N, C-alpha and C positions, 0 to 999 in steps of 0.2 A: 434232292428228291422231288419228283414231279407230282404236282397235285392232279389227282384224277378228276376228269370232267364228269359231272353227273348230268344226265339228260333231264332237263326240266320239263315237267308235264305242262302242257298248254292249258291256259284257263279257258272258260267257256266263251269268252269274247274274242280271243285272239284268232284272227283270220275270218271272223264272222262277217265283217264288212265285205271282204273280198268274195265270199261265197254267195253273197246276195246278188241281185240283178246288177250288172255292171253300170247301168246308167245312174244308179244311186250314188256312186262315187262322185258324181257331179255335185252332190250336195256339199261335199267338203271343198270343192273348187268353186262353189257358187259365190256370186257377189253378196248374197245375204250372209253367208258364213264369214266372208272376208270383212264385211261391215261389222259383224258381231265380234270378231277378233280385234279389229281396229278399236272398237269402243270399249272392249273389256277392261283394258288397263285403267282407263279413267273411272269406270264403274267400280272396279275393285278398290280404288283409292278413296272412294267416297261412301262412308257408312250409310248415308241416306239413300243413295242410288242402289246400294247393295240390298238394303231393306226393301225397297220398292221392287227390285228384281226378285227377291225371295218371295214376297207376297204374291206377285203376279205368277211366278213359277209354281208355287204351291197350289194356287187356284187352278192353273192350267193342268197340272199333273193329276189333280183330283178328278178332272173331267175327261181325261183321255183314256183310250183303251191301252191295256198293258201288252197286248199281243205283239205289236210291231217291235217292242223293245226287248223282247226275249230275255236273255241273261243280263241285260244292262239295267233292268228295272230297279234292282236294289241299289245299284250304284247311282242311278238318277236320284233316288231318294236321299242317298248319302251326300250327293252334290248339294242338294237343297239344304240339308242340315248343316253342312260345312259352311255354306254361305251365311246361314243364320248365326252360327257360332262365331264366324269371323267378324261380321258387322257388330255383334254384341261385345267383341273383344275377349270372348271366352277361349278361342282357339286361334293361334297364330303360327303354329308349326307346319306351315305349308309354303312351298316356294312360290315366288311371284309368278313364275311360268305356269305352274300347275293351277294356281288360282285363276289366271287369265284364261286358260283353256276351259276350266269349269264354268266360269262366268260367261264365256263365249257360247258354250253349249246350251246353257240355260237361256241366254239371250236369244239364240237361234230358235229354241223351242217356243218361246213366247212371241216371236216375231210373226205377225200375220202376213208379212210379205216375203216368206221364205221360198224355196225352190218349188215345192208342191203345196198348194193351198190346203189347209187342214180340213176344209169342207168336203174334199173329195174323199168318200168313204174308204177307209183302210189305207189307201195309197198316200193320203195326205199326211200321215204320220211316219211313213217309211223314211223320208228324208230327215225328219227330226231324229228318228231312231238311229240312222246312220251317223249323224253328227254326234249324238250322245255316245254311241259305241266308239267312235274315233277319239272323243275326249277321254273316255274311260281308259282306252288303250294307252293314251299319253299320260294319264294321271293315276293309274291304278295303284301304284305304291303309295302315293299321297292319300288317296281315298281309303286304302286299307289301314294306313297309319291313323287316319282320323277315326275310323270305325273302332279300332283298338283303343284309342284314347277315350272314345265315348263309353266303352264298356268299363274302363278302369277309372274314369272320372266320376262315376256315380257313387 
């Protein structure tokens, strides 16, 4: 008996990076994101570095506009909460690969030397939003699992 394939409904972030201005894909290929990915493994392995990244990320997210992040805003918030729960030792049910992408995305967000400087009104956050959307696409299941854990752990 053959299992029937069901058509999966696309989430709000799937394909959103591609629909944006093509040059924004450059953020994912930028040296700043490569540097963030390269450093993410060592940051993820060090609770103090994770704590510092969380604190810097939370401060940055509190001060930036939500508009460029569209549907990824709730996931960006979840990334920060996951990082906090991870360095506190409260949540470890995340793959190393997913954790590295999450840490890299937040690192890129707080990096003052990313592709488009944040001081440029609106455009300065488009590259950050592109990287966050990319990381969400790569880690969506892990983030969803974390958010489910949050609601059941209380």
